[in-house]
N, C-alpha and C positions, 0 to 999 in steps of 0.2 A: 709069149711077150713079143714085143716090137724088136726088129732088128736093131734100132737105135738104142734101145735100152740095154741090149746085150753088149754092144760096142761101148756104150758109157760104163757100164758096170765092170767089164774085163779090162778095159784100157785105162780107166781111172779118168775119163775125160769129161768135160762139160758138154751139156746137150748140143749147143751151137757148134762146138769143135768137132764132136762126133758126126753131126748131120753133115757139116762141111766135107768131112774126108770120105764119108759114104757116097755122097753125089759126085764127088769128084772121081769115083771109081778106084779108090785106094785101099779099100777094104774087101777081102774076099772071105767067103764062108764056105768050108769044105771043097776049097779050090775053085769055087764059082764067084765071079766079080758081082758084087751087090751095089745096086745104086738106088734102091728104094728103102730109105730109112725107116718106113711104117710097115714093112711087110711082116706079118705075123709069122714068128717061128716057135720051134719047140727047143729050148736050150739043152733038154737032156738028150736030144737027138743029133746034136751038133758035135763034130769032132776036131774041127781045125777052123781057127780064126786066124787072119793075118793082116797085117798093115804093111803096104808097100813090099809085099813077098816075104816079110819077117813074121814067123809064127808067134802067136800070142797064146800061151797056155790057158785053156779054159778051166777055171777053178770052180769047184762045186759052190754054189750060192746058198750058204746058210743064213737064216735071218739073223741079223745082229742089231743092236741099238747102243749107241753111245750117248753119253751126256757131255755138254761142253759150256764152259763159262765164257760167254762172248763179252769181251771187254768194251768200255767205252771207245768209240771211234772206229771200231771194225765194221765194215759193210758185210751185209749177208749175201752180197752177190758173189759168184765164183771168181770173177776177176772184174777190174774196172781200170780202163786206160788212164784215168786221171786220179787214181787212188790205189796206192800199192797195199794198203792195209785191208785186204779183203778175205772172205772165208776160204778162197781157193787154195791159199798157203796151208790151211788146215786140212782141207779134203784131198790134198796131194800126197798125205802121208800114207805110207804103204799099207798100214792097217785099215784105212778108209777107202780103199779101192771100190769103187762102185756105190759109195754111201751119197746120200743127199740130205740137205737140211729141212728139218720139220719146224715151223714156228719161227718166222723171221722177226726180228728186231730192229728198230731204227738205229741209225748210226750213234745216236747220243744215248741209247738205252743199252742196258747190260743184263747179263743174267743168263737163264737156262735156254740152251738149243738143244734139241734132240737131233741125232744123226742116225739114219737107218738105210739099209740097202734093200728093204722090202717095199715095194711100190704100194702094195695093198694096205700095209699098215700106215705109210705115209698118207695115203689118201684118207684114211680114217681118222688120223690125227689132225689133218689140216683142213678138211671140209667142214664148213659150218653146220652141215645138216646132222653130223655125228655129235654135236654139242659137247666137245671135249673142253673140260674146264682148264683155264689158265689162271695162275694166281700171280698178282704183281704187288710188290711193294713200292708206294709212291711217297716220296718225301714232299711236302707241301710247306713253302718258307712263311709260314704264319701259324699262330695257335688256333686251332678250330674248336668251337665249342661243340660238345657232345650232342646237345639236342639239335642245334642247327644241322650238324653232320648227319645225324639220322634222317632228317628231312630231305637233305640233298641225296643220300642213298636211296630212299623211297621214291624220289623222282627219276633218279637214274634206272631204278628196277621197272618203273613204268616205261621208261624209254623217252629219248629225247630226239629231235630232229636236227640233223646237221648236215649240210652240204647234200640235201636230197636223200639222205640215208637215215634209217633209224638205228640208234645206238642204245643197247639195253644192258644193263649190269645184272649178273646174277646175284651177287651179294656184296657188302661192303662193310668195312669196320675200321674204327680207329685202333692203331696198335699201341701207339706211343705218343706222348706229347712232351715236349721240352719248352723252354723259356721262349724260343725262337721259331721252332717249326713243329709239324706234325707227320707222323708215319701213318700212312692209310693203307689197308689192305683192300684190293678190289679183285673181284672173281668175274670173269668173263669167258665167253664161249666161241664167239664169231670170229674175232681176229681181223676185223676190218683195218683199213690203213689208219695209223696214228690214232686207234679207237681210245686208248687211255687218255692220251692227251687231249683229245676233242671232247671227251666226256668232262674232264677236269676244266677245261677252258670255258665250257658252257656255264659253269658255276662260279667262274672268276678264280678258280685255284690254279695257281703257277705250278708246273712240275719242275721240282729242283733236282730230282734224281729218280730214276725209273728202273726197277729191277724186276725180272720175272724169276720167281723163287720156286714155282712148280708147274707141272704140265701133265695132265692124265695121271696124276698121282706119282709122278715121278719128281723127287725134290731136288733142288739145287745142291743142298747139304753143305759140306765143308769145302767145296771147290772154290778155288781162287781164281780170278780172271786169267784166261788163257790155258787153263787147265782142262784136260780130257779124261774121261773115266767110262770103261766099258760096262754095261749093265751085265750082272751075272744072269746065268740061265734061269733061276727062279724070279728074278726081277722081270725079265723079259716075258716069261710066261704070265706073270702077274699083270703085266702092261697088256698083253693080247687079250687076257680075260676081262680087263677093265674096259676095253674098247670093243669088246665082242668080236674080235677078230681071230679067225683061226690060225694057229701057229704052224 
C-alpha cells in the first residue's frame, strides 16, 4: 500500500492532512523520515510509525464494514470550513480509525452510507464498472399514474442525456401512493453526481425526499438518522462474495 494510506489508517487522518504532514517531514517510518506520500510500502514489515517523534502504535488492519444513517443536512466530506455538520465528526470515532466513506449522498439526501477500511472493497463498491446496485426511495409530491410511471421507468432504463452524460436506470417501481404524493423505488449502479434528482427532473418529477435504503445488498434496516452499526462477520463475508472481492 502507499505510505499515505498507512498514515491515514493508523492516525485516523483525512487524506489532505496526512499528505501535508508527510510532505512537511513530520512523519517517520521505522526511524526514517518520509517525505513521499506515494511510496509503496509493505505494512506487515513496518514496526514503528511516528508523528513529530511520538510513536503511533501500528494496529493490525482487519477488514471491517459499518453502515451509517446519514441525516439530512450532513455533508459527506471529512471537514468543511463553512459547515460544521460533516462526516469528519463520525470518522473521528475511535472505532472508525482508518475508515473511509463509500457511496456519498447529497447534503439534502439521507440514508445508507457504508464505511470501510479496505481500499479494495471501497473501489469495488464505488467504481461504476462493477455495477453495484444502489436502491433509493424517492417521494414525489404528486399522485403518479401507474401506466404513465411505467412509461417513464422504461425511458429511464433506455437512458437519457443530461449535461453531456448518459443516465440509466436499472429498474423502478411505484411503492405507495397517497392522496398527495407517491413513493417511488429507483435502482441505479453508476452513482453520478445528483443522478437520481437529474433523472426525476428530466420527467418533471420534483424530489420531495430522497433516502438510500440499500447498497450492494446491505439494507439500511431499522437504523435511525445518525446511528452507526457494525456489520457482523457473516454479513461482511456475504458482502465480499456479492461484489466478488476476496476477503
